[in-house]
C-alpha positions in Angstrom: 0.0 0.0 0.0 1.6 3.3 -1.0 2.1 6.0 1.6 0.4 9.3 0.7 2.8 12.2 0.1 2.7 14.9 2.9 2.7 18.5 1.7 5.9 20.3 2.5 4.2 23.0 4.7 2.5 20.2 6.7 5.8 18.3 7.0 7.6 21.5 8.1 5.0 22.2 10.8 5.0 18.6 12.0 8.8 18.6 12.2 8.7 21.8 14.2 6.1 20.5 16.6 8.0 17.2 17.0 11.2 19.0 17.8 9.4 21.2 20.4 7.7 18.2 21.9 11.0 16.3 22.2 12.9 19.3 23.7 10.2 19.8 26.3 10.1 16.1 27.0 13.8 15.9 27.4 13.8 18.9 29.8 11.0 17.2 31.8 13.0 13.9 31.9 16.0 15.8 33.3 13.9 17.3 36.1 12.2 13.9 36.7 15.6 12.0 36.9 17.1 14.5 39.3 14.1 15.0 41.6 14.7 14.1 45.2 11.3 12.9 46.2 10.8 9.9 48.5 7.4 9.2 47.0 8.3 9.5 43.3 7.4 5.8 42.7 3.8 6.4 43.8 3.3 10.0 42.7 0.5 10.2 40.0 2.3 13.0 38.2 5.6 11.1 38.1 3.9 8.0 36.8 2.3 10.0 33.9 5.7 11.5 33.1 7.1 8.0 32.8 4.2 7.1 30.4 5.0 10.2 28.3 8.7 9.3 28.2 7.9 5.8 27.0 5.6 7.1 24.2 8.1 9.7 23.0 10.8 7.0 23.0 8.6 4.8 20.8 7.7 7.8 18.6 11.4 8.6 18.1 12.1 5.0 17.1 9.3 5.0 14.6 10.4 8.2 13.0 14.0 7.0 12.7 12.8 3.8 11.1 10.6 5.7 8.6 13.5 8.0 7.7 15.7 5.0 6.9 12.9 3.3 4.9 12.1 6.4 2.8 15.6 7.8 2.5 14.3 11.1 3.8 15.9 12.7 6.8 13.9 12.6 10.0 13.5 15.4 12.5 16.2 13.7 14.6 19.5 12.4 13.4 
């Protein structure tokens, strides 16, 4: 099944949003990993952060795979 072509302006906007999301997620992960909180393992906010980190990690892997498959550069090198 052929993959539909994404218009350049949409691709540019998606790339910008992905970069912004990744930057903010990385900043959040630094805060999370350096937080001295005895209840971090049971904190609902911390648990949601971990869920977000896992999704972003998967997303990053998918985008890298797509870039290799299409020969087009991904938003992350």
